C-alpha positions as CSV (number, residue, x, y, z in Angstrom):
1,M,-1.5,144.9,50.1
2,K,-0.6,142.0,51.7
3,D,-4.0,140.1,50.7
4,V,-3.3,140.7,46.9
5,G,0.2,139.4,47.3
6,K,-1.0,135.9,49.5
7,L,-3.9,135.5,46.3
8,M,-1.4,135.9,43.9
9,M,0.5,133.4,45.6
10,V,-2.3,131.1,45.8
11,I,-3.2,131.8,42.4
12,G,0.1,130.8,41.3
13,C,0.3,127.8,42.8
14,L,-2.6,126.6,41.7
15,L,-1.7,127.3,37.6
16,L,2.0,125.2,38.4
17,L,-0.6,122.7,39.8
18,V,-2.5,122.8,37.3
19,G,0.1,122.7,34.6
20,F,1.8,119.8,35.9
21,V,-1.3,117.1,36.1
22,V,-1.6,118.9,32.2
23,W,1.8,117.7,31.3
24,F,2.3,114.7,33.1
25,G,-1.2,113.4,32.6
26,E,-1.3,114.2,28.8
27,D,-2.5,110.2,28.6
28,K,-5.1,110.1,31.5
29,L,-6.6,112.9,30.5
30,K,-7.4,112.1,26.1
31,W,-10.7,111.4,27.9
32,F,-11.6,115.4,28.3
33,G,-13.5,116.6,25.1
34,H,-14.8,113.2,24.4
35,L,-17.6,113.3,26.9
36,P,-21.2,113.1,25.9
37,G,-22.5,116.3,25.2
38,D,-19.9,117.3,23.5
39,I,-20.7,118.0,19.6
40,H,-18.4,117.1,17.2
41,I,-19.7,117.5,13.7
42,R,-17.9,116.4,10.6
43,K,-18.5,117.3,7.1
44,P,-16.6,117.6,3.6
45,G,-14.5,120.3,4.1
46,M,-15.1,121.6,7.6
47,S,-15.3,120.8,11.2
48,F,-17.1,121.5,14.4
49,F,-16.4,121.5,17.8
50,M,-18.1,122.7,20.5
51,P,-17.1,120.7,24.3
52,V,-20.2,121.2,25.7
53,T,-20.2,119.7,28.7
54,S,-16.9,119.3,29.4
55,M,-16.6,122.9,30.1
56,I,-19.9,122.5,32.4
57,L,-16.7,120.2,34.1
58,V,-14.1,123.1,34.0
59,S,-16.7,126.2,35.1
60,I,-17.8,124.2,38.1
61,G,-14.0,123.0,39.0
62,L,-12.9,126.8,38.9
63,S,-15.5,127.5,41.0
64,L,-14.8,126.0,43.7
65,I,-11.9,127.0,43.6
66,I,-12.9,130.1,43.7
67,W,-14.8,129.8,46.1
68,L,-12.7,127.7,48.3
69,I,-9.7,130.6,48.0
70,R,-12.2,133.3,48.5
71,R,-13.3,131.1,52.0
72,F,-9.8,130.1,53.1
73,V,-8.2,133.7,51.9
């Protein structure tokens, strides 16, 4: 049961860190969602947005975080 508590504390700290980065780094994160490979189609009456490259970066980052947690916890 201690392992679950430790894991929850690590995940909570990571979420808090991500929250601060998004909150205070809002001006610096404007590039996110506007990378080459992100699809944005605008036509009269409709708009379509698919952030392919941005989601690949998020996936790589989350995979790295999960790997680090499993490695050191």
